N, C-alpha and C positions, 0 to 999 in steps of 0.2 A: 688569654683574653682576646676578644675580637674588638680591635680598637681602630677607629678611622677618623677621629676628630683632630683637626689641626689645632695646635696649642694657641695660635693667635686668637681663636674664637673665645678662649677662656680669659684673655686678658681684660676683656670688657666686663667680666662678671663681678659683681660686688656681693659679699656675704650678707649685706643688709638691705638689698633691694626687696621691696614687697612683692609677693608672688601673686600673679594674676590668678583669677578663679579658674578652677578645673572644670572641663566639661565631662566630669566623671559620671559613670553610669550609677544608678541606684545601688545601695549597699548589697541587696539581695542579688542583684544581677552580677556585681563584681565577685561575690561569694560563689555563685554558680559557675562563673567563668574560671575561677580558681580551681574548683573541684574538677571542671573539664580538663584543665591543664595537667592536674595530678593524675587523672585517669589516662591521659595520652602518654604520660611518662611511666605508666605502669606501676605507680606507687600503691602498694596494697595496705589494707588496714591492719593486717596481722603481722607485718614485718617492720623493718626500720623505715622511718619516714622523714618528715620535715615539719618544721614550723615556718610560718611566713606572715609577713606584715606589709601592708601598703598604707602610707600616710602622706598628707600634704601639710607642711608646716607643723602645727600642733593639732591638726584634725586627723584623727584615725579613720581611715576609709575602710580597712578590712584587716583582720587577723584571723589566723586558723592553724590547724594542725591535722595531720594524718599519719597513721602508723603508731608504732609501739615505743614508748620510752624504755621498756624492758620487755623484750620478746619472751624471755624465760618466764616472767612473772605475769604476763598479760596485761601490763599497765599502759593504757593509751597515752600518747603524746598530748601535751597541752601547750598553748602558746607561751605560757610563762616558764616552761622547762628551759634549763640552761644547758649549753653545749660548749665544746671547745671551739674557739673562733678561728684557730689556725692563723693564716697570714693576714687576716684583717687586723691582727695585733700590730702589724707594722705601721698602720695609721697612728695608733696611740703612741708608739715609740718615737715616731717621726715628730709628732706634735709636741711631745715632751721635750726633745732636744731643741726644736724651734723655739719653745717657750724659754728655755734657758738662754738661747742666743738673744732673744728680745731683751732679756734681763741683763745683757752684757757679760754673761758668764762664758761665752764661747762665740766663735765666728764660723760661718759656713766654709770659709777657706782656710780654717785652721788645719794643720796637718794632724793626722792620727797620732804621730809620735809625741805631740804635746800632752797627750793623755795616757798613751801606752808607749812609753819611751823605748821599750825593747822590741816593739813589733817590727818584723822585717820590712824595709822599705817604707816604713811608716811616715817618713818625711815627705814622700811623694803622694801619699793618699790623703784626700781632703774629706772633711765631714759630709760635704755635699755629695761626693762620689760614693760614700757609703749609703747615703739616703736614696740615691737613684740608680743603684746597682751598676755604677760604671767604675768601681774600684779595681776590678780584676782579681780580687782575692778568691781563693777556691771555696766553693760552697761545701761545707762539711756534709750536708745531706746527699751530695753527689759522689762522695768517696765510696768506691766499690766495697760492698759488704757492710757499710757503716750503719745502714738502717735496719740491721738485724740485731745481733746481740749488743753491739757497742752503744746503740741509742738507749738501751735500758739503764745505763750506768748513771748514778746521781753525781753530777759534776758541779763544781763552783764555776763562777764566770772565767777565772783564770785557767782552770783545768779545760774548759770548753774551748777557749781561744787557743790553747796549746794543741788541741786536736788538729787544727787546720793551719796555724800560723806559718809552719815550715813547708806546707804543701806548694807545688809549683803553681804560679799564678796563671790565670787564663789569658791575660793580656795586660799591657801597661796601664796604670791608672789613667782613667779618662779617655782610653783609646777605643772603647766599645761598651756595649750594654749586655749584661748577662744576669738574669734574675738570680739573686744570691742571698741565701739565708745567713751565711757567715757575716755578710756586711751589716745585718741587723743585730747579730750577736755583738759585733763591734759597737754598733750604735748604743746597745745596752751597756756595754763596758764603758763607753764615754760618759753616759748618763750617770753611772756609778762613780766615776772619777770626779765629775763635776759636783755631784750632790753629796758624796759620802755615804749614800744609802744604797740598798739593793735596787736595781733598775725599776722593779715593779712597785717598791715603796715610794720611790721618787715620783713615778707616773701617777700613783694614787694620790699623793699629796699635791701635785701640781695641777692635775686636771679632773680626776674622778670625784674625789671628795667635795671640791668646791661646786661642782655642777651636779652632784647627787646622781651620778651615772653608775648603775649597778653592774659594772664589769670588774672582774677581779682576777687575781693570780691564784691558782688552786694550791700551789705548793706541792710538795712530794707526796704527802700522805694525808693532807687536809680533807675534811669532808665538806662538800659543797652542796648546800640545800637546793633541791630541784634539779640536780645534775643527772643526765640520762646516761644510759649505757650506749657505747659506740659499737658499730659493727663493720665487718668486712664479708665479702663473699668468697667462697671457696668453690671454684668451678662455676658452672652456669647458675646454679640456684642455692647451693648449700650455704648456710650462714655460719659465721664464726664471731666470737667476741673479738674485738679489735686487738691488734698486737700490743704488747706492753712497751711502753716507753717511759723514761723518766721525764716529768714535766719540767725539770731543770733545763733540759736540752733544747726544746723549742725557743726558750729564752724570749728575748724581745722581738724575735722573728715570728713567734706563733704560739705563745703559752697562755694567753688570757681566756677566760671563759665569760659567757654572758647569755642573754636571751634576746629575742627580737625587739622587745620594748626598750632594752638598754641600748641597742644599736640605733633605733630610732632617736632616742634622747642624745646619743653621741652625734648623729648627723645634725640635729638641731643645734647643738652647741658649737661644733667644728665649723660647719658651714653658715651658721648664723652669726658669726662674729663674736662669740662669747669666750673663745679660747685664745685667738691669735689676733694681732693687728692686721688690718687689711692688706698691707704690703707683704707681711709674712705669709699670710694665707695665699695670696696670689703666687708667691714663690713656690709654695707647697704644691699647688695644682698645675703648675706650668712646667712641662717638660723642657729640659735644656741639655745642651751638649750631646753626648752620645746617647742619652735617653730619649731624645726627640723621635727618632725612628721607631722606638717602642711605645711612644705616647705615654711615658711614665714620669710622674712628678716625684714627690717625696712621700712614699707609702701609698700613693693613689694613682690609678690609671685613668687616662682620659678616653672618652668614647662618645658615641652619639646614639640618641634614641629618637626615632621618628623625625630626624632632622634637627634635633635640639641637642646642645651639649649634655654630657652625662659624665659623672665621675664614679668610679667603682674600684673594688678590690675583692677578690676572692681568697679562699683558703682551703687547704687540704691537709689534714693530719690524721693520725691513726684513728679510725673510727668515725670521722666527721668530714663533712664538706660544707662550705660556707660561701655566701655572696652578700655583699652590701653595695647598694646602688643609690646614687643621689642625682636628681635632675635639678640643677640650680635655678633655672628660671621659674619653675613651678614649685620649688622647694619640695620636691617629691622624693620620698624615701621608699624603697623596696628592700626588705631584708629576708634572707632565706638561710635557714640553718638545718642541715640534715645529719642524722646520726648514723650515716653510712658513708664509707670512703670508697665505695665502689663506683665505677665510671658510668653506670647505667642511667643516673639521674642527670639531666641537663639543666642545671640551676640557671645558667645564663638565658636559656630559652624561656623558662618560666618567668624569670624576672623581667625579660624584655616584653613578653606578651602581657603580663600583669600591668607593667608600667604604661605601655602603650594603651591598654584598655582604660586605665585610670585617667590618662591624658585626654581621652575622647578621640584617639587616633589609632584604633586597633588595627592590627596587621590583617591583610586580606586572608579570607578563608581559603584553604587549599582544597581544590576540587580536582582530583586526578583524572586523567583520561587514559585510555588504552592506546598504546602506540606499538606497532609490530616491531620486533627486535631487528628485522632487516632494515626498516625504515630508520631506526635509530643510528645505523652505521653511517648515514650521511653526515652525522655531527662529529664523527671521530676525527681526531687530529690533535695538533698541538697549537695552543694559543698563547701569545705573549704580548704584554703591553710595552715592554722595554728592552726585549731581546735577551733578557737574563731570566727573570721570573716567568714561569710557565704554568699553564693549566692544561692538562691532558685529559681529553674526553675519550672514553673508551667503553665499548659494550662488554659487560662481563655477566654471564649467567642471564642474558636476556634483558639486562638492566644497564642504562647509560650511567657511567660514573665520571666524576670530575676529581682529578688529583693534582693539587698544586704542588710545585717542586719542593721536595723535602717534607711532604706531609702524607697523611693517609687518605685513601679515596673516600668520596662522599657519594652515596647513591642519589641520583636525580629523579624527581617525580615529574612526569610529563603533565603539563597544564593545557597543552594544546597550542596551536599557532607558534610553534618553535619556542615555547617558553617553558622553563623547568624551575621547580623549587628544590633546593637542597634538603635532604632528609634531616630532620631534628635540628634544623636552624631556620632563621627567617630569611636567609639569602636566596636570591633567584637569579636565573640567567635568561636572557633573551638572545636567541641566535639570529644573525643577519644573513640574508642571501643576496647574491647579485642578480642581474637581470636574467641570467640563464638558470637561476634557481639553485646555484651552488652555495653552500654555506661558507661564508668568507670572514666572519667575525662574531664575537659574542659581546653582549653588554652584561656586566656583572653588577648586581644590585645588592650590596651588603645588607641593606636595611629594607629589602623586599621591593622598594620602588624608590622614587625620587631620582636623585643624580646617580647615573651609572658610570662604570669604568669600561671603556671600550678595549677589548683584547683582540687584535686581528689574528686570523688563522695563519700561522707561519710555516706549518710543515705537516706532512702526513704522519700517521703513527709509524714508529720505527718497526721494521719486520723483526719478529722474534723467532728465529730459527731454532727448533727444538732438537736436541741431541739425546739419544737413548743411552742413558748411563747403564753400564753392566753392574750387576750386584756388587762387585768388588770396588768399582769406581764410586758408586753411591755410598758405600759404607766408609770409604776413606774420608769423605767430607764430614761425617758425623762428629760432632764434638761441640765444646763450648769455647767461644772465642771472645776475648775481653781487651778493652783498653782502659785508660785511667777513668773514662766517663761513659763508656758504653759497653754493652755485651749482648751476645746473641747465641742462642742454642740452636744447633742444627741437628735434626733427628729424623728418623723414619717412622711413620705411623703404622697402624695395624694394617692398613690397606697397601703398605709398601710405598707410599708417596713421601717424597722428601719434603720436610717442613722446616720452618724457622720460627723462633719466638724470642722477642726482646722481653725481659722481665716487666710484668705489669701490662703488656700489650697483647692483643689477639694473636693466635697462631696464624702464620701466613704460608702459602704454598710456594715451593721453590721449584723451578724447572730449569733443566740444563741447556745451555747453548754450546757446551764444550765439556770435556772430561774434568776441567777445573774451573768452570764458570757457570754460575746459575743466575737466573733473574727472578725477582719477586713478582708473582702473578698480580697481587693486589696493589702494588706500589711501583712507581718508576724507580727501581733500584736494582743494582747488580752486586753480586759477591764474587770476586776473583780470587781463587785459592792459590797459594804458592805452588809452583809446579814441581819442586823438588821433593823427594821423599815419598814413601808409601802413604803417609798421612801428612797432609800440608800442616806446617807449623804456624801459618798465618793466613789471613784473608783480608782483602781490601774491599771495603764497602764504598760504592758510589751511588750517591742519591742527590740528584740536582747538583748544586755546587759543592756539596760535602764529599770529601774523600777521606776515609778514615781507615787506618790499618789496625787490625785486631789480632792478638796472639792467642793461639790455642792454650787453654789453661790445663 
């Protein structure tokens, strides 16, 4: 998630404040703009697609759909079609537990051991830490290999908890933040311990049925009316039916299904004060402790949209990608459900642009200009706002790119006058020059304009001396290297170029700076292979502040 809102801004929000009138465009104009955004994202009418909705309070501004509910049968998507919600489920689970806390059945500072007495170190883990991903428990979806065959097994709550309960923890409870599906399985287990019902039955009774919200748990083999097929991509274009998983396993972290109308109704109920007391709701949407840096409350992330507070959560699950947004001041809902889990569709960008358009504050149109590759070299360098976090500007293939420490590079689109737009996002950069014309800093605008962040230019690009690997030296590096939470495959392609790939990420180019050291062309990262042996038994990955040792498998 792209999150930039300070939690203090949310403290003044009230779920019952009347929303001011929107300066929304006419319905036809908003519909045409939505179609334009879908075109920009390359969403075809004959493949997987998405359903989308924009509303203010109880007024529907726009809903639509593009793509196929079933590619095989040629059935078009409709707005009322239902999909897996993925991690949007966490909002529902969090609100259910908070409802029980309001009723005096639990407390946020209760230890997990009160409800699961045999959970390791459960006395040090609080319910609040489970809700905001600061518990440190190992996420079962990150256990190497687990998302293949093991995720297909039908498990009870106790059996699912057993999968991860004895795994090494990521950190001491409360010491850090790490998004964690196991934490919400434990939230579901606590709900079951309090209510004596299955987590989804308790949720349904406490929240959904009283508010007539058409969100449900599909069960293992139950038929869901209006449910669509989910898809994945194989390679660049080929489609496949989404991988099999038992819906007992996403549990309270991601197992619910619904449609965009149901999510709209959920936003009205949750943020309109119909589910929780004002003080409980404020606690839910206010990041605290280790979660402040991640701008994460209880099942909800905080963000901003055109300078206004925004609350959101996305989801990704086999065959589906989702996003639910709420802008409190205007009571604005944007809901997107896609029946594809491929990374090609940027739901955040669609939601932001649709929301901004509905607010009457559309993002500026991108009008690229041509800049010579040699002229782009003047911007190359390392920029830092605090001496630790960096942005590296580098020309690659005639295109200026920006790489933040620990992340992938973004292509920059020249707009003229030292200004650039990030590809497939709303963010922009404005480069600053001194009196002699040298580039000395950048202003980073996460929301395209408004208040920027200044990043001074702190260093030139590091020189990457290339070493010519012999065929035997190159072949020695080939293999798969793994740690408990990360893996990379090093291989030689058909053209004889050394390449690397992390599962689920694009292939990257590896170039050598020595017989046992390579750097990643696309990212500021290096791989240092162990020097002993014909084939190195380990490799050390260095990327920004991250240093990780991987073993050859």
